[in-house]
Every structure is written in C-alpha cells, then in structure tokens.
C-alpha positions in Angstrom: 81.9 90.0 76.5 84.5 88.6 79.4 86.2 91.1 82.1 89.4 91.3 80.1 87.9 91.9 77.4 86.1 94.4 78.7 89.6 96.0 79.9 90.9 96.5 76.6 88.7 97.5 75.8 88.1 100.2 78.4 91.5 101.3 78.7 92.2 101.9 74.4 93.0 105.2 73.6 94.0 106.2 76.9 97.2 108.0 77.6 100.0 107.1 79.6 100.6 110.3 80.8 98.4 112.1 83.6 99.4 115.8 84.5 99.1 116.7 87.5 99.2 120.6 88.3 102.5 121.1 86.6 104.3 118.0 86.1 103.6 114.6 83.9 103.3 111.0 86.0 103.9 108.7 83.3 105.9 106.8 80.9 109.1 108.5 80.5 108.9 110.9 83.5 110.4 111.1 87.2 109.0 109.4 89.8 106.2 111.7 90.9 106.6 111.5 95.3 103.5 112.0 97.4 104.2 113.5 100.8 100.5 112.2 102.7 100.4 114.0 105.6 96.5 112.8 105.9 96.0 113.3 109.4 99.3 113.0 110.9 99.0 117.0 111.5 96.6 115.9 114.9 94.1 118.8 113.9 97.3 121.4 114.3 98.0 123.8 111.8 101.5 123.9 113.2 102.0 120.8 112.9 100.4 120.5 109.5 102.8 123.1 108.2 105.9 122.1 109.8 105.2 118.7 107.5 104.9 120.6 104.6 108.3 122.0 105.1 109.4 118.3 105.9 108.3 117.5 102.2 109.9 120.1 100.5 113.3 119.9 102.4 112.5 115.9 101.4 112.3 116.4 98.3 108.7 115.6 97.7 106.8 117.2 94.5 103.2 117.2 96.4 101.7 116.9 99.7 98.6 115.5 100.8 96.2 115.8 102.9 92.9 114.1 103.9 88.6 115.7 104.0 85.7 114.3 105.1 82.4 114.9 106.8 82.4 113.2 109.1 78.2 113.5 109.3 78.3 112.6 105.6 80.4 109.5 106.5 78.8 108.8 109.4 75.7 106.6 110.4 74.3 108.7 114.4 74.8 105.6 115.6 79.2 105.4 114.3 79.2 109.3 115.3 77.8 108.4 119.1 79.5 105.3 119.5 82.4 105.0 121.7 86.0 105.4 121.1 88.4 103.6 123.7 91.8 103.5 121.5 94.7 104.4 122.3 94.4 106.6 119.8 91.0 108.6 120.3 91.7 112.2 120.7 87.6 112.5 122.4 85.3 110.3 123.7 83.4 109.2 121.1 84.3 107.9 117.3 82.6 111.1 115.9 84.1 113.9 117.9 87.3 111.7 117.2 87.2 112.0 113.9 85.6 116.0 114.3 88.9 117.1 116.1 91.4 115.7 113.7 89.5 117.7 110.7 90.7 120.9 109.3 87.4 123.3 107.6 87.5 125.9 104.6 89.6 128.7 105.7 91.7 126.5 107.2 92.9 124.7 104.2 92.6 127.4 102.1 95.4 128.7 104.4 97.7 125.4 104.0 97.3 125.4 100.3 98.7 129.1 99.9 101.7 127.7 102.4 102.2 125.3 99.9 102.1 127.1 97.4 104.3 129.3 98.7 106.8 126.2 99.1 106.3 125.6 95.7 105.2 121.7 96.1 101.4 120.7 95.0 98.5 120.4 97.3 95.6 117.8 97.0 93.7 115.5 99.3 91.8 112.2 99.4 87.9 112.9 99.1 85.5 110.7 101.5 82.1 112.7 100.7 81.0 115.3 98.1 80.9 117.4 100.5 84.3 117.5 100.3 84.8 116.7 97.0 83.1 119.6 96.9 85.0 122.1 99.6 88.1 120.5 97.7 86.8 121.4 94.1 86.2 124.9 95.3 90.0 125.4 96.8 91.0 124.3 93.0 93.8 120.7 94.4 95.7 119.6 91.8 94.7 116.2 92.2 91.3 114.1 94.0 92.2 111.0 95.2 89.6 107.8 96.1 91.1 106.1 99.2 92.0 102.3 99.8 87.6 102.1 102.0 85.9 104.1 98.8 86.7 102.2 96.2 83.1 100.6 95.3 81.7 103.5 96.2 81.1 104.1 93.2 79.1 107.2 92.9 81.4 108.9 95.5 84.0 107.7 92.1 81.8 109.1 89.9 81.1 112.4 91.4 85.2 113.3 91.9 85.3 112.2 88.8 83.2 114.7 86.8 85.4 117.1 89.2 87.8 117.2 85.9 90.8 117.1 88.0 93.7 113.9 87.9 91.5 110.6 89.8 94.3 109.4 92.2 92.5 105.5 93.1 93.8 103.0 95.5 93.1 99.6 95.5 94.3 98.9 99.5 91.9 96.9 100.4 89.7 95.4 97.4 89.4 92.5 94.8 90.1 92.6 91.0 86.6 92.8 90.1 86.2 95.5 92.7 89.2 97.9 91.0 87.4 96.7 87.3 84.2 98.3 89.0 86.2 101.3 90.0 88.0 102.3 86.9 85.0 101.7 84.2 83.1 104.7 86.8 86.1 106.6 86.7 86.7 106.1 82.6 83.2 106.9 81.6 83.6 110.2 82.8 87.3 111.0 82.9 90.7 109.4 81.0 93.0 111.0 83.9 93.3 107.7 86.0 96.9 106.6 87.9 96.1 103.8 90.1 98.1 102.6 93.3 98.8 99.4 94.5 98.3 99.8 97.9 98.1 97.3 101.7 95.4 99.9 104.0 97.1 98.0 107.0 99.4 100.7 109.9 101.8 99.7 109.2 101.8 97.1 106.6 104.0 93.9 107.0 106.2 92.9 104.2 104.7 89.2 103.5 101.1 90.5 103.2 103.0 94.0 100.4 102.4 90.9 96.9 104.4 94.1 95.2 103.7 91.2 92.4 99.7 92.7 91.9 101.3 96.0 91.0 102.6 94.0 87.3 99.3 92.2 87.3 97.9 96.4 87.2 100.0 97.3 84.6 99.5 95.1 82.7 96.0 94.7 83.0 95.4 98.3 82.7 98.1 99.1 80.4 98.4 102.6 79.4 97.2 103.6 82.7 100.4 104.9 85.2 101.0 102.4 88.4 102.5 103.1 90.8 102.5 102.6 95.3 101.2 104.1 98.3 102.7 102.1 101.1 102.7 102.0 104.9 105.1 99.6 105.9 107.7 100.6 108.6 110.6 101.2 106.1 111.7 102.4 103.3 112.8 98.3 101.5 108.8 97.5 100.0 108.9 101.5 98.3 111.9 101.5 96.7 111.2 97.7 95.3 107.7 99.3 93.7 109.7 102.2 91.8 112.7 99.4 91.2 109.7 97.2 89.4 108.1 100.6 87.4 106.2 102.3 90.3 105.8 106.2 88.3 103.7 107.6 91.1 104.9 106.9 95.3 102.7 107.8 97.9 104.2 107.3 101.8 103.3 108.8 104.9 105.2 111.7 106.4 104.5 111.7 110.1 107.6 114.4 112.6 107.5 110.9 114.7 106.3 107.6 114.6 105.5 107.3 118.3 103.0 110.4 117.8 99.2 109.7 119.4 97.9 108.6 116.3 96.4 105.8 114.4 98.8 106.6 110.9 102.1 107.3 112.2 103.5 104.2 112.9 103.1 103.1 109.1 105.0 106.7 108.4 108.1 108.1 107.4 110.0 110.3 109.3 112.0 113.7 108.1 115.2 112.3 107.6 113.7 108.9 106.9 111.7 110.6 104.4 114.6 112.5 102.6 116.7 109.1 102.5 113.7 107.3 100.2 113.6 110.6 97.8 117.0 110.0 97.1 117.5 106.3 96.8 114.2 106.7 94.1 116.5 109.1 92.6 119.5 107.0 92.4 117.3 104.0 91.3 116.1 106.6 88.5 119.8 107.0 87.5 120.8 103.7 88.0 118.4 101.9 85.6 119.0 105.0 83.6 118.2 104.7 79.2 117.1 101.6 77.1 119.6 102.2 75.0 123.6 100.0 75.4 125.2 102.3 75.4 128.6 102.1 74.5 130.6 105.0 76.4 133.8 106.6 75.4 135.7 105.2 78.6 134.6 101.5 78.0 136.5 101.3 74.1 139.8 100.8 75.0 139.3 98.3 78.1 138.0 96.5 75.5 140.3 96.6 73.3 142.9 95.0 76.0 140.3 92.2 77.0 138.6 91.2 73.9 139.7 89.2 71.7 139.9 89.4 67.8 141.6 87.1 64.9 145.0 86.3 64.4 146.7 84.0 62.3 148.7 80.3 63.6 151.0 80.6 60.7 153.2 83.3 58.2 150.8 83.7 55.6 152.0 85.0 52.3 150.3 87.2 49.5 148.6 85.1 47.3 148.5 82.4 50.2 144.1 81.5 50.2 143.7 81.6 53.9 142.3 78.3 55.7 141.0 77.8 58.9 143.5 76.5 59.8 145.6 79.1 59.4 143.6 81.4 62.1 142.5 81.8 65.8 141.3 83.6 68.3 143.4 85.8 70.3 143.8 89.5 72.7 144.0 92.7 72.2 140.6 92.8 70.6 141.5 95.8 68.8 141.8 93.7 65.0 138.5 91.4 62.9 136.3 90.6 65.1 136.0 86.2 66.0 132.4 86.0 64.7 133.8 87.1 61.4 136.1 84.8 61.6 134.3 82.2 58.3 134.1 85.0 56.9 138.1 84.5 55.9 138.5 81.8 54.9 139.2 81.4 50.8 140.4 84.6 51.2 143.3 85.6 49.3 145.8 87.6 50.7 146.9 90.9 49.5 149.5 91.2 52.0 152.4 89.4 53.6 151.4 88.1 57.5 153.3 87.0 60.3 152.8 84.3 62.4 151.4 85.1 66.0 149.3 88.3 64.9 146.4 90.0 64.1 144.8 90.3 60.3 144.7 94.0 59.4 140.8 94.8 59.1 141.1 95.6 55.6 141.4 91.7 55.5 137.6 91.2 55.1 137.7 93.0 51.9 140.3 90.8 50.0 139.1 89.0 47.4 137.9 85.7 46.8 139.5 82.5 46.0 
C-alpha cells in the first residue's frame, strides 16, 4: 500500500470538526485563535496573568503555555552545558530552562485565572511527566510541539489521554508528519494539524504557505491551521484566507524583552488587530451561496439588458430574429431567451424600440 493509500485509509471517517473545551474547530466554524504565551512570561506569574488579560482583551479563544520537565528532556550533559545566549536566564542550559518553568501549583492558579476570565487554557507538553501534570489539571487540549513530531512514544502517550491533540509540523518532512498522524489516530480521532515554520522570527520567503494546502488535501477531513512566528500580521491573514480554521500566534508584552520567542511574537495591539482582521476576512468570505441581494435588483434593472423590438410588430405577426435586439433597462426578458421568441406569434401590438413584455415567452409558435 502506497503512503497516499495509507493516508486515505487512515483519515477515512474522521470528523471534520474537533471540540476543544466548549468550542468546535473545523468546517463551518469561526477561526479559533490561540494566544501562545509559551515561555514569554519569563518565569514571572504576574507577567503570565497580564498576558492572559491581553489575550482576553484582544479576542483570543484560548491561551497556551509550554510545560517541560527539564531532567526528563535533557541528558546530564545537556543540563550542564554552558548557556551564553543573550537570552539566558542562568549559566547552564538546564538551569535556564528551569527558570522558565512553572510548577503544578502555579499552573493550577493560572488555569483558575483563565477560567475566571472565560478563556480556554491548554499547553504544549514536552515529556510524559508534563503530560501527566496537565492531565491532572484537566486542560482542554494538548499541543505536540514541532520538535517532538518524531517522538512517537510521547505522541502516543499524549493521544491516549482522551483530549484533542494539536500537532505542529514546523521542523519536519512529509513522511515524518504522516508517521505522527498515524501515531495519533491509532488512539485518538480528535486531531488538528498546523502548518508551521519553527524560526523565530520566521522569514516570509521560507513560510511556504502552500504547504497548508497540501496538508488539507492529504488529510481531509482533519482540520488544518497555521502556527506563525513571523513578526507581522500578513502571513497569518494569508493562512486564514487559504482556509486555516485555527491560528496560533505567540504573544508578548514587548518584542524587545529578554527571551528567545519575543521577537517572533505579537504585542497586545497587534494581537487585537489580527483578531479583528481575521473576523473581517470571515465576514468578507461569507457564504458559498451566490446571493442576489434585494438592493441589487434595482441596480440590475437599471444597468442590465433585455430583449427589445427594432420595428413595429403588429398583433398576429410571426416574430423574426431581425425584429429583435438587446437594450436596457434590464426589467424585461433576459437576452439569453431571445432565441425562444423567434417564431412566436405576437398576441398584442408592439411598438418599435421598446422592451417585449415578459408574457411574450408564453405566446404560441406559428
């Protein structure tokens, strides 16, 4: 069986909407907006709460954090490695990571704060212990970060928790994406895919937004969205215009703050603007039905054309094509029906240079 046959078989029967907390994500639903707080709280609870406030005020549907168990994701060497980045919060990488981690009680407090603010709360989980912590807190969904898309044991572990799985694809091949999708769907059909580029900030010439179309085509009906790290708004709006049903953007209080993710994040006014623009796009995209709105009718009658006479046509005359032409206004017989009038017998006198009455389509043929 080819990989494409495997994909088709794998996604067959999956839902095109996934319930996340109290909301649905997918076909026919408004775009679901995630404000990714991640580690932009810099280990400070007050900043974390301010970011939740900003997300609420900006119109986001959910906030997302990141949870790691440092000793579980790094070897001793990795923990003790000197960390000299300008974004470092400690002299070793392990200590730096610990500085950016909240404990279970702190997350419990943040979840309660988010609930009070009526915004959904979930997290990216980087290891099994962190998954268990978040499961115990009852989060609304789990995100598999791009870095763990090849971590099949973690993906399967998370998928068995019974909550929606959001899978980011920011540093992977198509083959790796498919393996990860298979790992989730073995246990859980509530899967959402994200097109992503894991560069902070992400240069637009490397975004390759058309990949989102490929994911949609290959994994239909699974919902597909976009996780962006670009410094501005346009690429995310392009993703929404291309059909992203869920969007994730990093949020910061200030792009110049110390920390690796701030530069690729949105400041409060940008997040609010982006949400407003997304809602405008939804309004602009509107319905798939072609609607002839009432206010269009008088305009069409004024500007469109109808079948008219070129000569006087006495009652009883057999109408010939040369007796007819196309002129405005558009309140009469549509031009497409001109041929239907040829050969009919006029039942009333018709003056020249005037619209034929609509009932002429019912006159008998000779």
